C-alpha positions in Angstrom: -13.8 -15.6 13.0 -16.8 -13.6 14.2 -19.9 -12.8 12.0 -18.8 -9.2 11.6 -15.3 -10.2 10.4 -16.8 -12.7 8.0 -19.1 -9.9 6.6 -16.2 -7.5 6.3 -14.1 -10.0 4.4 -16.9 -10.8 2.1 -17.6 -7.1 1.5 -13.9 -6.5 0.8 -13.7 -9.5 -1.6 -16.7 -8.0 -3.4 -14.8 -4.6 -3.7 -11.7 -6.4 -5.0 -13.8 -8.3 -7.5 -15.4 -5.0 -8.7 -12.0 -3.4 -8.9 -10.5 -6.3 -10.8 -13.4 -6.2 -13.3 -13.0 -2.4 -13.8 -9.3 -3.1 -14.4 -10.3 -5.1 -17.4 -12.7 -2.4 -18.5 -16.0 -4.3 -18.0 -17.2 -2.0 -15.2 -16.7 1.7 -15.6 -16.3 3.3 -12.2 -16.7 7.0 -11.4 -13.7 8.9 -10.1 -13.3 7.4 -6.7 -9.9 8.8 -5.7 -8.8 5.4 -4.2 -11.7 5.2 -1.7 -12.3 1.5 -2.4 -8.6 0.7 -2.0 -8.6 2.8 1.2 -11.4 0.6 2.6 -9.4 -2.5 1.9 -6.1 -1.1 3.3 -7.9 0.2 6.4 -9.4 -3.2 7.1 -6.2 -5.1 6.6 -4.1 -2.9 8.8 -6.7 -2.4 11.6 -6.4 -6.2 12.0 -2.7 -5.8 13.0 -2.2 -5.3 16.7 0.0 -2.4 17.5 -0.8 -0.6 14.3 -2.9 2.4 15.3 -5.0 4.2 12.6 -4.5 7.9 12.8 -6.2 9.6 9.9 -7.2 9.2 6.3 -6.8 12.0 3.8 -4.4 13.8 6.1 -3.7 17.2 4.5 -0.3 18.6 5.2 1.1 22.0 4.0 2.4 20.4 0.9 0.5 17.2 0.2 -2.3 14.8 1.0 -1.6 11.4 2.7 -4.2 8.8 2.0 -3.9 6.7 5.2 -1.6 7.3 8.2 -0.9 4.7 10.9 1.2 5.0 14.0 3.3 2.0 15.0 3.4 2.3 18.8 6.0 -0.2 19.8 9.7 0.0 18.6 9.7 -3.8 19.0 6.8 -4.3 16.6 7.7 -6.2 13.5 6.5 -3.4 11.2 8.6 -0.8 13.0 11.7 -2.3 11.5 10.3 -1.7 8.0 8.4 1.6 8.4 9.6 3.3 11.5 7.0 5.0 13.8 4.7 6.0 11.0 3.2 4.0 8.1 1.9 5.9 5.1 -0.3 4.2 2.6 -1.1 5.6 -0.9 -4.1 4.2 -2.8 -4.3 4.3 -6.6 -7.3 2.7 -8.3 -6.4 4.1 -11.7 -7.1 2.5 -15.1 -3.4 2.6 -15.8 -0.3 1.4 -13.9 1.3 3.7 -11.3 4.2 5.5 -13.0 7.6 6.7 -11.9 6.4 10.3 -11.3 3.8 9.0 -8.8 6.4 6.8 -7.0 8.8 9.9 -6.8 5.9 12.0 -5.4 5.2 9.4 -2.8 8.9 9.2 -1.9 9.0 12.9 -1.4 6.1 12.6 1.0 7.9 9.9 3.0 11.1 11.9 3.1 9.2 15.0 4.3 7.9 13.1 7.4 11.1 11.1 8.0 9.4 7.8 7.3 11.4 4.7 6.6 8.9 3.2 4.2 5.4 3.2 2.9 2.9 1.2 0.8 1.2 1.9 -2.5 -2.0 0.0 -3.0 -2.8 -0.2 -6.7 -5.3 -2.0 -8.9 -3.0 -2.2 -12.0 0.5 -2.5 -10.6 3.4 -0.3 -11.5 5.3 0.5 -14.7 8.7 -0.7 -15.8 11.2 -3.4 -15.2 14.2 -3.6 -12.8 16.1 -1.0 -14.8 13.4 1.6 -15.7 10.2 3.5 -14.7 8.5 3.0 -11.4 10.4 -0.2 -10.6 13.7 1.7 -10.8 12.4 4.5 -8.7 11.6 2.0 -5.9 15.1 0.6 -6.0 16.6 4.1 -6.0 14.4 5.1 -3.1 15.8 2.3 -1.0 19.5 2.5 -2.1 19.7 6.3 -2.0 17.4 7.2 0.9 16.9 4.0 2.8 13.2 4.2 2.2 11.3 1.0 1.3 8.3 1.4 -0.9 6.2 -1.7 -1.1 3.6 -2.4 -3.8 0.4 -4.2 -3.2 -1.7 -4.9 -6.2 -5.2 -6.4 -6.6 -3.8 -10.0 -6.6 -1.8 -9.4 -3.3 -5.0 -8.0 -1.6 -7.0 -11.0 -2.8 -4.4 -13.5 -1.4 -4.4 -11.7 2.0 -8.2 -11.7 2.2 -8.0 -15.5 1.4 -5.9 -16.1 4.5 -2.3 -15.4 3.3 -0.5 -13.8 6.3 -0.2 -10.0 5.9 2.9 -9.7 8.0 4.7 -12.4 6.1 3.6 -10.8 2.8 5.0 -7.4 4.0 8.3 -8.9 5.0 8.7 -10.8 1.7 8.0 -7.6 -0.2 10.4 -5.7 2.0 13.1 -8.3 1.6 12.7 -8.1 -2.2 13.4 -4.4 -2.0 16.3 -4.9 0.5 18.0 -7.7 -1.5 17.2 -6.0 -4.9 15.0 -8.8 -6.2 12.3 -8.0 -8.8 
């Protein structure tokens, strides 16, 4: 790993550490609109060959998409999960992501004909297998064929500590596919 990559990983670990502390209320952050999580997500996905960054904060006629990637090759492993476009939503809220937010993200994915997307969140999502955001994720897949994957602060930390991102994505996808919570 080159010096620049080592610096980037250290910087991102610092951001994750800060976010984790703010999650516990020990550091009060100003309204950041997910920018810290966007930095982490951008770094993680720029490391994947064949995943081309298009735009952050893409404004459409009806919504804003935090991060947009194009998956160039139909034979790419991520193409099976997400299709040609990968949309990432970043939420560094003090609370868990709720069902209304998951539904809003689902509508954004449907509107661009995406097969899936990722929500990066500091505090996870609400509910259990039969209610709230967890239920919305199941319904998104079983009703619309759209896989919504959740990456929380612990998942990001594991990936920055050498857990394979592609394997993590596939495991999360398979949990949605096989209805595992």
